C-alpha positions as CSV (number, residue, x, y, z in Angstrom):
1,X,8.0,102.7,-124.5
2,X,6.7,99.2,-125.1
3,X,7.8,98.2,-121.6
4,X,5.9,101.1,-120.1
5,X,2.8,100.1,-122.1
6,X,3.0,96.5,-120.9
7,X,3.5,97.7,-117.4
8,X,0.5,100.0,-117.6
9,X,-1.6,97.1,-119.0
10,X,-0.6,94.9,-116.1
11,X,-1.4,97.6,-113.6
12,X,-4.9,98.2,-115.2
13,X,-5.5,94.5,-115.3
14,X,-4.7,94.2,-111.6
15,X,-7.1,97.0,-110.6
16,X,-9.8,95.7,-112.9
17,X,-9.6,92.3,-111.3
18,X,-9.5,93.9,-107.8
19,X,-12.6,95.9,-108.6
20,X,-14.4,92.8,-109.8
21,X,-13.5,90.8,-106.7
22,X,-14.6,93.7,-104.5
23,X,-18.0,93.8,-106.3
24,X,-18.4,90.0,-105.7
25,X,-17.6,90.4,-102.0
26,X,-20.1,93.3,-101.7
27,X,-22.8,91.2,-103.4
28,X,-22.2,88.4,-101.0
29,X,-22.1,90.8,-98.0
30,X,-25.4,92.3,-99.1
31,X,-27.0,88.8,-99.0
32,X,-26.0,88.3,-95.4
33,X,-28.5,88.7,-92.5
34,X,-28.3,91.9,-90.7
35,X,-26.7,90.2,-87.7
36,X,-24.0,88.6,-89.9
37,X,-23.4,92.0,-91.6
38,X,-22.7,93.5,-88.2
39,X,-20.3,90.7,-87.3
40,X,-18.6,90.8,-90.7
41,X,-18.2,94.6,-90.5
42,X,-16.8,94.5,-87.0
43,X,-14.3,91.8,-87.9
44,X,-13.2,93.5,-91.1
45,X,-12.6,96.7,-89.2
46,X,-10.5,94.9,-86.6
47,X,-8.5,93.1,-89.3
48,X,-7.8,96.3,-91.3
49,X,-6.8,98.3,-88.3
50,X,-4.5,95.6,-87.0
51,X,-3.0,94.2,-90.2
52,X,-4.1,96.1,-93.3
53,X,-4.9,94.5,-96.6
54,X,-2.3,91.8,-96.2
55,X,-4.1,90.7,-93.0
56,X,-7.5,90.6,-94.8
57,X,-6.0,88.5,-97.6
58,X,-4.4,86.1,-95.1
59,X,-7.7,85.8,-93.2
60,X,-9.6,85.2,-96.4
61,X,-7.1,82.5,-97.5
62,X,-7.4,80.8,-94.2
63,X,-11.2,80.8,-94.4
64,X,-11.1,79.4,-97.9
65,X,-8.8,76.6,-96.7
66,X,-11.3,75.7,-94.0
67,X,-14.2,75.8,-96.7
68,X,-16.0,78.5,-94.7
């Protein structure tokens, strides 16, 4: 039972962190100009359709490496 409890805590911790990061991204998105919001939305749609969440994560990692 203790193993299941630890596993559930880990799972909840993951989704809590995921939710916090999503809120941070939404806040930054809302601060973009309308033109940049359009660009970001279009690019995000293309990435999700082509590669799913793994593609978005890789794209984000590459952008961070470039300090963009």
